[in-house]
Structures are given as C-alpha cells and as structure tokens.
N, C-alpha and C positions, 0 to 999 in steps of 0.2 A: 510117803505118808499116808497113812491111812486114812480113810472117808471120814471117821470119828474123829480123828485128831485135828483133822481140817476142819470141820463144822466147829470142835469147840476151840479151836483158836481163831476162828470169827465171831464166835461170841463174847470170849472174851475181849478182842480185840475188835472191836465193829468199824472203826473209824481207818484200819488199816487195809483197802480195799486192792491195793497190789498183793499178785501171789509171790510172795518172797520167799522161796524154797528154804535158803539158808537161815534165816531168821527164822520162820517155823520149824524149821528142824531144832533149832536150839532151844524153841519152845516145846515142841515134841519132847528131846530128850528129857527137859526139866520135869514136863508133865508125868512122863514114865517112871522119871525117879521118884515124886510123888507119890505115884500110884503103888511104888512097891514098897514102900514106909510104912509103918505101922500108925495109929492114931495119934499118938504122942506127937510124934515128929510131926506130923502135918499140923497138927496144933500148934506148935510152937515155931511153926515155919514163918508166920509174920512177922513176928516177935524178932525171930533171926534176920529176915530181909531188913527191917528198921533197923539192926542195929549194924550189919553191913551198910547200909545207905550212912547211917550216922558214922560209921568208920572212913567212909570213902570220902564225904564231905569234909572230915578233918585233916582227913590226908592232901585233899586238894588245897582245901584253906592253908595248910601248913607249906603245901609245896610251893603256892603262892605268896606267902609270907617269907620263907627262906629264900625265896628266887624272885621277889620282888622286883630289884635292882635290873637282873636278866628280862625279867617280862617287861617292864619299862623301858627299857635299851631296846630290845626286841619291837616292841610298838611303835617307837621314834625311828628306829631302822625301817621298819615296813614303812613308815610314813615318808620318808626320805627316800627311799627306792621310790615307791609310789608316784612321787612328783619328779623325780628324774626321769621314770619311766615315763611320764608325761610328757616334760620336755622333749625326750629323744623322740617320742611319738611326733611332736609337733614340729621336730628339725627334722624328721624323716619327711614328714609330709610337703613342708617347705621345701625341701632337697629334691623330692620326686616332682612337686610343682614346678620347679626352676630347670630341673633336667632339660626338658625339651628343646628350651630356648638356648640353653646352654652348648647343646649340641647343634642347633643352628647356628649359633654364633661360630662356634668351632667350624663348621663347614665351610662358612662366607668367609672365617679368616684364611683356612684351607685354599678356598680358591684365590683367595687375594696373593697369598704366599706364591702359589703357582703362577699366578699371572707376571708377579714380581720376579719369578727364577726365570721365567723366559726373557722377560726384557733384561733384565741382567746379561744371561746367555747372551742374547741379540749385542746389547753393549760391548759386552767381552768380545764378540766376533768382530764388531766395528772397531773396535780398540786396537786389535790384534793386525787387523787389515790395514789401518789410518794410511800406512806408506802406499800401499796400490789405491786409495780412495783419495789422497792427495794428487797421485798420476792421471787418475781418469778426472778429477777438475783443474788439472793443468791443460787437460787435452784442448779447451776453447781457447785458451792464450797462446799455444802453441801452434794451434792453426790459424790463426790470426798473423802471428808472426812469419809464418810462411806462407800466407797471402800477400803480407806485406812486402816479404822477401823475395815476393814473386816465385817462391818454389812451390810451384803447383802439384808437383808430384807429392810431397810430403803431405799437403795440404790434404789430396787425394787419398792417400794410404790415412792418415787421419779420419777424416770424413768414414772411410768404408769400415773401419775398424769400430769407428761409434755406431754406425748402422746395423753392423754385425752383431754387436752388443745390446741394442736398443729391441734386437729381433727376437735376442734369446731372453733378456733381462727386462722388458719393457714396463714393468707392476714395479719395480724397483724405483724410488723417487729419483734417489742420485742420477740413475740413466734417464728418466725422464729430464730432467733439469739439465745436462749434457744436450739433449736432442733441441731441445728449446735453444740453447745458446747456440747449437751449431746452425739452425735456421735462421737464426738473426744475419 
C-alpha cells in the first residue's frame, strides 16, 4: 500500500494504532474506488452508506426476531454447556488431586496381595506335605518308644536322621522343635 494511503488511513482512523494490512487494504480499495468516481457519486456516498447501514440493521433485527427462539435456546444451551464444563473442570481437578493417593493405595494393596499370595503358597506347600510333616512330628515319640523298648539302634538311627535334617534345615521352625524334643 502506498505511503499516502497509509497516512490517509491513519488520519481517518487515528485510534487504530495497529498496522493491520488486510484491514487497511480493504479501506485502500474503497478509497481508490471513491477516487475514481465523479463528484455526484462521492456526494451521495454518505447517504448510500447510511441507507446500507439502516438496511443491515433491519436485516439483523429481522433475523433476531425470526430466530428469537433459536437465539434464546442457543444462549440457554451455551449457559448449560459452560455450567457443565465448569463441573467437568472441578471433577477433573478432584480426580487429578486424588489420583496420587489412589495410586499409593493400589501399590499398598498390590504389596499386601503379593504377601498374601506368598503365604498362601507356603500354606499350600505345608498342606501338600502334611503327611511328611506328621511323620517328622512323630519322630520324638518313636525315639522314646525305641528307648523304652531298649531298641538303641533304632533310637540312634532316628537321632542321626534328625541331626542330619537339623544341619540342612536349622532355620525351619518345625525342625527346631524336633531338636528341642530330642535333646530332652
């Protein structure tokens, strides 16, 4: 755009400090059009613009009148949407605030569940080996019976068996109990 037109636009619209090229381009085109017309056309231009403004105002009012219900519904819908968006925002904020605590609780639960699963596995192993455990628990009474019957060889075999088990499995509570009863 030429410098003269830019200066003219700034003179006509002093409040518009932004250099809006597209806006000034439209004004420039309009000024060029006016500049190429005769005096009679230019003299009637304010009247024509007033008539066009009146016509546009009437069209806008008619549009608002004929579509009043739609405008009201749109406004109500917009209000409802904004209200729902506000609720959604609050819900999201609550969700984001509580999520870390929920994750911590889930991790605690997972750890507890892992511990329970391990214990269950141990109990299942004990249950499946219950016959063998009963045999181990009977060893002290068998040894007493062998000693009472003066069957020292059998008693010595039982003692040797328990001692060998205690060397391998001394950390198992049932083996510790066996050692305690044998030493009595």
